[in-house]
C-alpha positions in Angstrom: 75.0 102.3 103.7 77.6 100.4 105.7 81.2 99.8 104.5 83.0 96.9 106.1 86.6 96.0 105.4 86.9 92.5 104.6 90.8 92.2 104.4 93.1 93.7 106.9 96.8 93.5 107.8 98.6 94.6 111.1 101.2 97.5 110.8 103.9 98.8 112.9 102.7 101.0 116.0 105.9 103.2 116.2 109.1 104.2 114.7 112.5 105.2 116.3 114.3 108.5 115.8 118.0 108.0 115.0 119.0 110.7 117.4 116.9 110.1 120.6 115.7 106.5 119.9 112.4 107.7 121.4 109.2 105.9 120.0 106.6 107.7 117.9 103.3 106.8 119.0 100.7 107.3 116.1 97.2 108.4 117.0 94.4 105.8 116.9 93.4 106.7 113.4 92.3 104.2 110.7 91.5 104.7 107.0 88.8 101.9 106.1 90.7 99.5 108.3 94.3 100.5 107.6 96.1 101.9 110.5 97.8 105.3 109.9 101.0 104.7 111.6 103.2 107.5 110.1 103.6 111.3 110.7 103.5 112.4 107.1 100.5 110.9 105.0 98.9 111.7 101.6 95.5 110.5 100.7 95.0 109.7 97.1 91.2 109.3 96.4 89.4 108.1 93.2 86.8 110.8 92.0 85.9 109.1 88.9 82.2 108.8 87.6 82.2 105.1 88.8 82.7 106.3 92.5 79.2 108.2 92.3 77.3 105.8 94.7 80.2 105.6 97.1 81.7 108.9 97.1 79.7 110.6 100.0 80.5 107.8 102.3 84.3 107.9 101.3 84.5 111.6 101.7 82.8 111.5 105.2 85.2 108.8 106.2 88.2 110.9 105.0 87.0 113.8 106.8 86.8 112.0 110.0 90.1 110.5 109.5 91.7 113.8 108.9 90.1 115.3 111.8 91.7 112.6 114.0 95.3 113.7 113.0 97.4 115.2 115.5 99.4 118.8 115.4 102.5 117.0 114.9 101.5 115.1 111.9 101.5 116.3 108.2 99.1 115.5 105.3 97.6 116.4 101.9 94.6 115.1 99.8 94.5 114.5 96.3 91.6 113.6 94.3 91.8 112.3 90.8 89.7 111.3 87.8 91.2 112.3 84.4 92.5 115.4 86.2 94.3 115.9 89.6 92.9 118.0 92.4 95.1 118.8 95.3 94.3 120.3 98.8 97.7 121.7 99.0 99.5 121.6 95.8 103.0 120.3 96.0 103.0 120.2 99.7 102.2 118.2 102.7 101.1 120.6 105.6 101.0 120.5 109.3 97.7 119.2 110.6 96.6 122.2 112.4 92.8 122.8 112.9 92.8 125.4 110.2 94.5 123.0 107.8 92.0 120.2 108.6 89.2 122.5 108.3 90.4 123.7 104.8 91.0 120.2 103.6 87.4 119.1 104.6 86.1 122.2 102.6 88.2 121.3 99.8 86.8 117.7 99.8 83.3 118.9 99.7 84.0 120.8 96.6 84.8 117.6 94.6 82.1 115.8 92.7 83.0 112.3 91.0 82.9 112.5 87.2 85.0 111.1 84.2 87.5 108.2 83.8 90.0 106.9 86.4 93.6 107.9 85.6 95.6 107.2 88.8 99.2 107.5 87.9 99.5 111.2 87.6 97.8 111.6 91.1 100.2 109.1 92.6 103.1 110.9 91.2 101.8 114.2 92.6 101.6 112.5 96.0 105.2 111.3 95.8 106.4 114.7 94.7 104.8 116.4 97.6 107.2 117.8 100.4 106.9 119.4 103.7 108.7 122.7 104.6 111.9 120.7 105.5 111.9 118.9 102.1 110.6 115.6 103.4 108.3 113.3 101.3 105.3 111.5 102.7 106.1 108.3 104.6 102.6 106.8 103.7 100.3 107.1 100.8 96.7 105.9 101.0 95.5 105.0 97.5 91.7 104.3 97.2 89.8 103.3 94.2 87.0 101.3 92.9 89.1 100.0 89.8 90.7 101.0 86.8 89.8 102.3 83.3 92.4 100.3 81.9 93.0 97.5 79.5 94.0 94.3 81.3 97.8 94.9 80.0 97.9 98.4 81.1 96.5 97.5 84.6 99.1 94.7 84.7 101.8 97.3 83.8 100.6 99.9 86.5 102.4 98.3 89.6 105.8 98.4 87.6 104.9 102.3 86.7 104.2 103.0 90.3 107.3 101.3 91.8 109.5 103.0 89.4 108.2 106.3 90.4 108.4 105.3 94.0 112.1 104.4 93.6 112.8 107.7 91.8 110.8 110.3 94.1 110.1 108.7 97.4 111.9 105.5 97.9 111.0 105.4 101.7 107.3 105.6 101.1 104.7 102.9 101.8 101.5 102.7 99.7 98.5 101.3 101.5 95.9 100.5 98.8 92.0 100.4 99.4 89.7 98.7 96.9 86.1 99.5 96.9 83.8 96.8 95.3 86.9 96.1 93.0 87.0 93.4 90.5 89.3 90.5 91.3 92.0 91.4 88.7 92.0 95.1 89.9 92.4 93.7 93.5 95.4 91.8 92.3 96.9 95.2 90.9 96.2 96.8 94.1 97.7 94.2 96.2 100.8 94.2 94.1 101.2 97.8 94.6 100.9 97.7 98.2 103.1 94.6 98.6 106.1 95.9 96.4 106.2 99.2 98.6 105.9 97.4 102.1 102.3 98.5 102.4 98.9 96.9 102.9 95.9 96.1 100.8 92.3 96.3 102.1 89.2 95.5 100.3 86.0 97.0 101.2 82.5 95.9 100.2 79.0 97.3 101.0 
């Protein structure tokens, strides 16, 4: 099974330090066509039952992406269905080889089941901190759609943005839709746009 991104946006390649003005050059890592251009990232991945046919490919791609992180980066992985499962609860951790191996093992332990309830997982990602108390600068949010009424889905971007402003106002959210219905694509696109992030749609 091949998975091909059909929508893709460019992102910044570097950021400046306010002290040294040196440029941070991110590694050449992408998550389903979306460039990872920040040092501190959290992956929020749908593990609901509707992901059953896609989950192995998503998990393998996630493992490859994590393996490409550099030791000066920080990360965490959160899976969600009706519950939330965290690789490093409450924390983003330095991307040492031991941490990357542990995250890959954690991902292998997750099997898709149940409904899709993303908001709690997104909140956990925004609350995660590194040892210095810094929040992630980037959240990847991947889903194949929402088990929500049309009205509840329409309300989701506002709920996500309220959490972002309260918990992690500097974070960008890059959203990734898998075989996502047009209305859910619109929701994901809005979540990304209001945070300054990107939306990518992926099809088989």
